C-alpha positions in Angstrom: -33.0 -46.9 23.2 -35.6 -45.4 25.4 -33.7 -42.4 26.4 -33.4 -41.5 22.8 -37.2 -41.9 22.1 -38.1 -39.5 24.9 -35.5 -36.9 23.9 -36.8 -37.0 20.4 -40.2 -36.6 21.7 -39.6 -33.4 23.4 -37.7 -32.2 20.4 -34.3 -30.3 19.7 -34.5 -28.1 23.0 -34.2 -31.4 25.2 -31.2 -32.8 23.1 -29.4 -29.6 23.5 -29.9 -29.4 27.3 -28.7 -32.7 27.4 -25.7 -32.0 25.6 -25.1 -28.7 27.6 -25.8 -30.4 31.0 -23.2 -33.2 29.9 -20.7 -30.5 28.9 -21.0 -28.9 32.3 -20.9 -32.1 34.2 -18.4 -34.1 32.2 -17.1 -32.5 28.8 -16.1 -35.8 27.1 -19.6 -37.0 27.3 -21.1 -33.7 26.0 -18.7 -34.0 23.1 -19.9 -37.4 22.5 -23.6 -36.3 22.5 -22.7 -33.4 20.1 -21.1 -35.9 17.7 -24.0 -38.4 17.9 -26.3 -35.3 17.1 -24.5 -34.4 14.1 -24.0 -38.2 12.5 -27.5 -39.2 13.4 -29.0 -36.1 11.8 -31.1 -35.3 14.8 -30.2 -31.7 14.3 -31.1 -31.4 10.7 -30.2 -27.8 10.3 -26.6 -28.7 11.2 -26.7 -31.9 8.7 -28.4 -30.2 5.7 -26.7 -26.7 5.7 -29.8 -24.8 7.5 -32.0 -22.4 6.3 -31.2 -20.6 3.2 -29.0 -23.0 2.0 -30.4 -23.5 -1.6 -30.2 -19.7 -2.1 -26.7 -19.2 -0.9 -25.5 -22.7 -3.0 -27.0 -21.2 -6.0 -25.2 -17.7 -5.7 -22.1 -19.6 -4.5 -22.2 -21.6 -7.6 -23.1 -18.7 -10.1 -20.0 -16.8 -8.8 -17.9 -19.7 -9.4 -19.3 -20.5 -13.1 -21.0 -23.6 -11.9 -24.4 -24.6 -12.9 -24.7 -26.9 -10.2 -28.6 -25.9 -9.9 -29.2 -27.2 -13.5 -31.1 -30.1 -12.3 -33.6 -27.7 -10.8 -33.9 -25.7 -13.7 -34.9 -28.8 -15.8 -37.3 -30.2 -13.5 -40.9 -29.9 -14.6 -43.6 -29.2 -12.2 -46.0 -31.2 -14.8 -47.8 -27.9 -15.7 -46.0 -26.5 -19.1 -47.6 -23.0 -18.5 -46.0 -22.6 -15.1 -42.7 -24.2 -16.3 -42.5 -21.5 -19.3 -43.4 -18.7 -16.6 -41.0 -19.8 -14.2 -38.2 -20.1 -17.1 -39.2 -16.8 -18.2 -39.3 -15.0 -14.7 -35.8 -16.6 -13.7 -34.2 -15.5 -16.8 -35.8 -11.8 -16.2 -34.7 -11.8 -12.7 -30.8 -12.8 -13.7 -31.0 -10.3 -16.3 -32.2 -7.6 -14.1 -29.3 -8.8 -11.5 -26.6 -8.6 -14.2 -27.7 -5.0 -15.3 -28.0 -4.0 -11.6 -24.2 -5.3 -10.9 -23.2 -3.6 -14.2 -24.7 -0.1 -12.7 -22.9 -0.9 -9.3 -19.7 -1.2 -11.3 -20.2 2.1 -13.2 -21.1 3.7 -9.7 -17.9 2.6 -8.2 -15.7 3.4 -11.3 -17.5 6.9 -11.1 -16.6 7.3 -7.6 -12.9 6.3 -7.7 -12.5 8.8 -10.8 -13.7 11.7 -8.8 -11.8 10.9 -6.0 -8.5 10.3 -8.3 -9.3 13.7 -9.7 -9.8 15.7 -6.5 -6.3 14.2 -5.5 -4.8 15.2 -8.6 -6.3 18.7 -8.3 -5.4 19.0 -4.8 -1.7 17.9 -5.8 -1.6 20.5 -8.6 -2.7 23.3 -6.2 0.0 22.6 -3.6 3.1 24.8 -3.5 6.3 23.0 -4.4 8.1 22.4 -1.0 11.9 21.6 -1.1 12.9 18.2 0.1 13.5 18.1 3.7 17.3 18.1 5.0 18.4 19.5 1.6 18.1 23.1 2.1 20.8 25.4 1.0 22.0 27.2 4.2 24.8 29.6 4.1 27.9 29.0 6.4 27.2 25.5 6.6 
């Protein structure tokens, strides 16, 4: 396919331009081109999750309790000193992150307690009001 080769030479911008143009002229053709781009992997950021995918998936897996990135931790660079340094640094960063999350939780708890105490103080200082509609009125 000579057309696809020419578009590949011009990069992703050419593919996007052709897709937009085909959506304008005849929307089913634009939809077909979009499907082809996704299926063929020509827009690699769509196929592989885009930039930052590794970092976001690690965070998501950690929240879920999965250790899906264990294969990364076990991968050796071939340099034992660097591998030990990497493991130590990752462990230190994870410890710091858990300490910081604990600190944030304490701050949230303190803020909630302060707000609740303020509410209770305001409630105690407010004079007791009779319920509406139940006032005793003479002659009623």
